N, C-alpha and C positions, 0 to 999 in steps of 0.2 A: 321863519324857515324851520326852526325847531318844532314849532307847534304844528306845522304841516307834515312833520314826520321825515324831513330830509336827514340824511346821514351827516355825521360830523365832517367827513371828507367833502361832501357836496357843498355844505355851508362855507367851509374854508375856501373852496374853489371859487364860489360865487362872490366871495369878499375880495378876491385878488384884483378883478378889473377896477373896482373902486379905488384901491390903493395905487394901482398902476396909472390910472387917469390923473389922480392928484399929483403923483410924482412926475408925470410927463409935462406938467405946466412949468415952463422955465422962462426966465427973462432973457434979455439980449446978451447977458454975460454967461448964460447957461446955468444960472443958479435957480433952484426951485422957488417958485412963487409961494407955494403952500407947504413948506417943510413940516413934516409931521412924524412923530414917533408914536406908532400905534401901540396901545395898551390892550392886548387881546383879552386879558382878564376883565378889564373894565367894560369892554363892549360885549362881553359874554360869548366870545368866539369859542367854540368847543375844542377840546383837545382830541387830536386824532390818535387813536390807539390801534396801531398796526395789527396787533394780535387779535383784535376783535373785528377787523374789517372783513367783509365777505369777498372771498376770492374763489369763485366756483371754477372747477376744472371738469374734465370728463374722464370717465373710465374707458377702457377699450370697448367694453360692452355697450356703453352709452354712445360712443362714437360710431360703432357699428349700426346702432339703431338710427342715428342721424343720417348716415350715408344710405341706409336702406330706404328711408322715408323721403329723402331729398330728391328733387326732380332735376333732370338735365344738368345744366351747367352749375347749378348750386351744389350738386354732389362734388363736382370738380373743385369748386371754390373751398368747400369744407375740407376735402382731402388735402388740398394744397396748404391751407392754414394749419391743419393738424400735423402735416408732414414736414413743415418748414419753420413754423413759429412766426411767420410773417404777421406784422400788424395789418389790420383790415385795409387801411388806406394804401399800404404798400402793395398788397395783392391786387387791389382794384386799379392800380396805376400801371400794372404790368403790360408790356407789349411783346410781341414775338421776338423782337430784337434784343430783349433782355435775357433771352435763353441762349445758352451755348448750342451749337449745332446738334449735339447729342442730347440736349436737355438735362445734362448732369450737373450743370452749374447755372445758378440764377444770379443775375446782376441787379442789385437794388440801387436805383439812382433817383427815384422820385416817389411821391406819395400823392394821394387824393384827399382833399379836405373840402367838404361842401361842394363837391362837383368840380373843383379846380385843382390843377396840378400845382404842387409846391415841392420844395426840397424836403427830404426825409426829416424826421423828428429831431435827430441829432447828427453831428458829423459821423459818429460811429454807426449810424443806420445806413450809411453808404457802404455797401459790403457785397461779398460774394457768399452764396449759400450753396453747399453741395447737396444734391438730391439723391436719395436712395433710388436704385434702378427701377423698382415698380412704379414709383411716382414719375420718374423720367419717361418711362414708356407711355404712361397715361398722357402726359403733357405733349409728347411727340405727336400723338394722334390728335389731340385736341387743338394744338396750335398750328397744325399743318394748313397751309394756304390762307392763314388769317393775316389780317393787317389791322393797324390801329390798336385799340385796347383789346386784350384777351377777353375781358368780360365787359361787354359794351351793350348799350341800349340799341334799339332799332335805328336811332339817329346817329349812332357812332360815339355817343358820349359815354363816359365811364359809368358803370353800374353804381347805383347809390348804396351806401352802407345800410340805409334804412330798409331797402328791399332785401338785402342779404340777411339782415337780422330778422325780418319778417318771415323769410323762408326757413330760417333756423327754428324760430318759434313754432312754425307750422309742423315741425317734426315732433312736437310735444316737449321740447327742451326749452326751459325758460332762462338759460344762461346767456351771457353776452358773448360777442365774438372773441373776446380776449381769453375765453376758456380754452380755445384751441391752442393759443400761445402757451398757456400754462401746461396743457397736455404735452406739447413738444418738449418743454423744459423738463418735465418729469421723465419723459422717455430718455432724454440725453443723460439725465442724472442716474437713471437706473443702469444705463450702459457704461457708467463711469467715464464718460467723455471728458477729456481735459477741460478745465474751467475756461482757459483762454480761448479754446475753440468754440465752446458753448457761447461765450460772449460774442465771438465773431458772427456766428450764425444767427443769434438773436438780435444783434445790433446794439449790444450793451457796451458801455465805455470801459476802458481799462482803468484800474484804480491804483495799482502799485508800480513801483519802478521795475520790479521783476516782470510785470505784464508788458511794460514798454520794451524791455530788453528782449522779450520773446516774440515781438511782433513779426520777425522774419518767418516764423512758422506759418503765418497766414498765407505765404506764397508757396508753401510746400504742398502741392496738390496731391501727391501720392499719400502723404501723411493724412491729409484731410479726408481723402476718399476711403482710406483704411478705417477711420473712425466712423465715417458716414455709413459704411457697410455694416460695421459692428452694431451701431445704434439702430439701424433699420428705421422702419416707420412706427412700429409699436401698434400697428393695426393692419387688418387685411383689406386689400383693395378689391379683390375679385368677388363676384357674386352680388354686387349692388346694382339694382335695376337702373339707377340714374346713369351709370356709365354705359350701359348697353344701348342707350338711345343715341349714342354718338356714332354717326355713320362712318366716320373716317377712322375710328378706332377698331383695329382688328382684334377682336376679343379672343378668338381661338388661338392665335399665334402667341399671345402673351399669357396663356393659361398657367405656365410654369412660374411667372413672376407673381409670387404670392406674398407672403409675409416677409418684410424686409429684415 
């Protein structure tokens, strides 16, 4: 795998199923049949250096170029990913019932993996995300009269991540879908959003006792909306041709909803 040019992270990830399969073989007493202590140095497993890992993000200008080039619903998906920090599988699993009536709050309860519904990545991924008003306006128009998945194929199945990634690369950007999640994280950091609220919106776990003590803040909707408004989107929604193709979205009425 190293000779083929795979990164250290990829090689380590591909080695995990082998370890898990061996560990899963147990006898009638629940004891491992093939107990093994892995010597990563002996087998030549590379060391992952986080500081050297490639974690591409997007600038506001680059995101604008993506939204300008993207067509139809793909522009909606990219705006949603950049404005919420959703994981791609979470976005593709969304249904109209996951949105509050005014589309200001998004409820994350499921994800899509290889075309099938599953529980979100972690317990912390089950969460509520507050949406800036410009994005809420966009979703109100897009989700109106929809049923099933918000982003579905002609047969009603959830749109595949590969199709979304292909649409992103068609805009000339060679980053992955996680770049939108990094963009949102950077936007929240620039606005000095409290860390526990950032963790809530991104679906990251609490790490300290102080975090646990402050969990009640997650129910303080007024506090959440205050910070949501302050952070905004970090990019402009209006002026992108992909949005104008949505017949149910009244473009002129929302002209004042610009940069969050």
